[in-house]
C-alpha positions in Angstrom: -15.2 -1.6 25.7 -15.3 -2.4 22.0 -13.5 -5.7 21.0 -10.7 -5.7 18.7 -9.2 -8.9 19.2 -8.6 -10.7 15.9 -7.5 -13.7 17.7 -11.3 -14.4 18.4 -12.3 -15.0 15.2 -10.2 -17.8 14.2 -9.5 -21.0 16.4 -5.8 -21.2 15.6 -4.3 -17.9 15.2 -0.7 -19.1 16.2 -0.7 -21.7 13.5 -1.8 -19.0 11.0 1.1 -16.6 11.7 3.4 -19.7 11.8 2.3 -20.5 8.4 2.9 -16.8 7.1 6.4 -17.1 8.5 7.1 -20.6 6.8 5.9 -19.5 3.6 7.7 -16.0 3.9 10.9 -17.9 4.3 10.5 -20.0 1.3 10.0 -16.7 -0.6 13.3 -15.2 0.6 14.8 -18.8 -0.4 13.4 -18.8 -4.0 13.1 -15.3 -5.2 15.9 -12.8 -5.9 15.5 -9.8 -3.4 17.4 -7.2 -1.9 17.0 -6.9 2.0 16.9 -4.2 4.2 17.4 -1.2 2.1 17.6 1.6 4.4 15.4 4.5 3.7 15.8 6.3 7.2 18.3 6.6 10.2 16.2 4.5 12.4 17.2 0.6 12.5 13.8 -0.4 11.8 13.6 2.2 8.7 13.9 -0.5 6.3 12.4 -2.3 3.1 12.5 -5.5 1.1 12.9 -5.1 -2.5 11.7 -8.1 -4.9 12.9 -6.5 -8.3 11.5 -7.4 -11.8 13.0 -6.4 -15.0 11.2 -4.2 -17.3 8.1 -4.0 -15.3 5.7 -1.0 -15.0 4.4 -1.9 -11.9 5.3 -1.9 -8.1 3.5 -3.1 -5.1 4.3 -1.5 -1.7 3.1 -3.6 1.3 2.7 -2.2 4.7 2.1 -4.9 7.4 -0.3 -4.7 10.3 0.0 -5.8 13.8 -1.7 -2.8 15.4 1.3 -0.6 15.6 3.2 -2.6 17.9 3.8 -6.4 16.5 4.8 -7.9 13.4 7.9 -7.8 10.9 7.9 -7.3 7.4 9.4 -10.5 6.8 6.3 -12.3 8.1 4.4 -11.1 5.0 7.0 -12.1 2.3 4.7 -14.7 1.2 2.8 -12.5 -0.8 5.7 -11.6 -3.1 5.1 -14.8 -5.3 1.4 -13.6 -6.1 2.9 -10.1 -7.3 5.9 -11.3 -9.1 3.8 -14.0 -11.1 1.5 -10.8 -12.3 5.1 -9.2 -13.6 5.2 -6.6 -11.1 7.9 -5.7 -8.2 7.1 -6.4 -4.8 8.5 -3.8 -1.7 7.7 -5.0 1.9 8.1 -1.7 4.2 9.1 -1.9 8.0 8.3 1.0 10.6 9.1 1.8 14.2 6.6 0.0 16.6 5.0 1.2 20.0 5.9 1.7 22.6 9.2 2.7 21.4 7.7 5.3 18.8 4.3 7.3 18.9 2.0 7.1 16.4 3.1 10.3 15.0 6.6 9.3 14.5 5.5 6.1 12.6 3.1 8.2 10.5 6.2 10.6 9.5 8.3 7.5 9.2 6.0 6.3 6.3 6.1 9.3 4.5 9.9 9.1 4.4 9.6 5.7 3.0 7.8 6.5 0.3 9.7 10.0 -0.7 12.8 7.3 -0.7 11.5 5.2 -3.0 10.2 7.9 -5.2 14.0 8.8 -5.6 15.1 5.5 -6.8 16.0 4.7 -10.4 14.0 1.0 -10.2 11.0 2.6 -9.2 8.1 2.6 -11.9 5.5 4.7 -13.0 2.4 2.7 -11.4 2.6 2.2 -7.6 -0.2 0.4 -5.9 0.1 0.6 -2.0 -1.4 -2.1 -0.1 -2.0 -1.8 3.7 -3.3 -4.5 6.0 -4.9 -3.6 9.5 -2.8 -1.2 11.2 -0.9 -1.0 7.8 -4.1 0.1 6.2 -4.5 2.8 8.5 -1.0 4.2 7.8 -1.7 4.0 3.8 -4.8 5.9 4.4 -2.8 8.6 5.5 -0.7 8.8 2.6 -3.3 9.3 0.0 -2.0 12.4 -1.1 1.5 11.1 -1.7 2.6 11.8 -5.3 4.1 8.4 -5.3 1.1 6.4 -4.8 -1.5 6.0 -8.2 -3.6 3.6 -6.3 -4.5 2.5 -2.8 -5.7 -1.0 -1.4 -6.9 -1.2 2.1 -7.6 -4.3 3.6 -9.3 -4.8 7.1 -7.9 -1.4 8.3 -8.7 1.0 11.2 -9.5 4.7 10.3 -10.9 5.8 13.7 -8.6 5.7 16.2 -10.7 6.8 19.1 -12.2 3.2 20.1 -8.5 1.9 20.3 -8.0 4.1 22.8 -10.5 2.4 24.6 -8.9 -0.8 24.5 -5.7 -2.8 25.5 -4.0 -2.1 22.7 -3.7 1.7 24.1 -1.3 0.6 26.8 1.6 0.6 24.2 0.2 3.4 21.9 -1.0 5.9 24.3 -3.1 7.6 22.2 -4.2 11.3 22.9 -7.2 13.1 21.9 -4.8 15.1 19.6 -3.8 12.2 18.0 -7.0 10.8 17.6 -8.2 14.1 15.7 -4.8 14.2 13.5 -3.9 10.4 12.7 -7.8 8.9 12.2 -8.3 8.9 8.2 -12.0 9.2 9.0 -11.2 12.9 10.2 -9.4 13.7 7.0 -11.9 15.3 4.7 -9.5 16.3 1.5 -10.7 14.9 -1.3 -8.8 11.8 -3.1 -7.4 12.0 -6.6 -6.3 8.1 -7.1 -8.4 5.1 -7.0 -9.0 3.9 -3.5 -10.2 0.2 -2.6 -11.7 -0.7 0.4 -12.0 -4.5 1.4 -13.2 -6.2 4.5 -13.5 -9.9 5.2 -16.9 -11.1 6.3 -16.0 -13.1 9.1 -13.6 -10.2 10.5 -14.8 -8.8 13.9 -17.8 -6.5 13.7 -15.7 -3.5 14.5 -13.4 -3.9 11.7 -16.4 -4.2 9.5 -17.7 -1.3 10.8 -14.5 0.6 10.4 -14.4 -0.2 6.9 -17.9 1.0 6.3 -17.8 4.2 7.9 -14.4 5.1 5.9 -16.0 4.2 2.8 -18.9 6.3 3.5 -17.0 8.9 4.3 -14.9 8.8 1.1 -17.3 7.9 -1.1 -19.6 11.1 -0.2 -16.8 13.0 -1.8 -15.3 10.9 -4.5 -17.9 8.0 -5.2 -16.2 7.3 -8.9 -12.7 6.5 -7.2 -13.7 4.6 -4.2 -15.0 1.0 -4.1 -15.9 -1.0 -0.8 -16.3 -5.0 -0.9 -17.0 -7.3 2.0 -15.8 -10.6 1.0 -17.8 -13.8 1.8 -16.0 -16.6 4.0 -12.7 -14.4 4.5 -11.4 -13.6 7.7 -8.8 -11.1 9.0 -5.9 -13.2 7.9 -6.8 -14.8 4.9 -7.9 -11.7 3.0 -4.3 -11.4 2.3 -4.0 -14.6 0.2 -7.6 -13.9 -1.3 -6.7 -10.5 -2.4 -3.3 -11.3 -3.9 -4.3 -14.6 -5.7 -7.9 -13.3 -6.6 -8.1 -9.5 -6.7 -4.7 -8.5 -7.6 -4.1 -7.4 -11.1 
């Protein structure tokens, strides 16, 4: 069984997640935002918007949690980085397993992007950033016309190894799910810049996932795809690293 337990890569996962939540609460207190905008019928079909006047750039963030944990509000600590660069920030929520299947979650993300595309506050330039399971969901939206650039952090692009882990107890992935919803099997050419980032201190499995996805995509569209293995960065610190150091 391949290992997909990110907690084993750090000594203090609980403290890290608590820090995320504490800093996120400060973001909600300090910055103007519109919370829980409904984009669909399901209770979790919501997004939080941190708007910016007279900007031409929007960042949409899809959080991780192996499709079964976490809330968008846990990750509002990234908003200040984005707002400082004069871009507006959207935190996207979605349903979780086992209440929802992977197919339903993917459909829900497409629904969210369709909704955002129809809003008068959306900008011409839209960068989608996904982390972990959120990177998986983001990779499946490469063909959405709203997105002008995509950034995938510490993602999962082949679901087959997940089927062999404890994570599948909630996901209940089928062979059909793996073939249809693993980005590695999507051979369509991409038409927007795609950045694939992973931390040097991540699980070997996640580094492998990023590498094989990069190899798959770069074989078709080398000019559009970039890969970076970031020294001294883990599955959690990659968020602060990217939004502080890489995001422009």
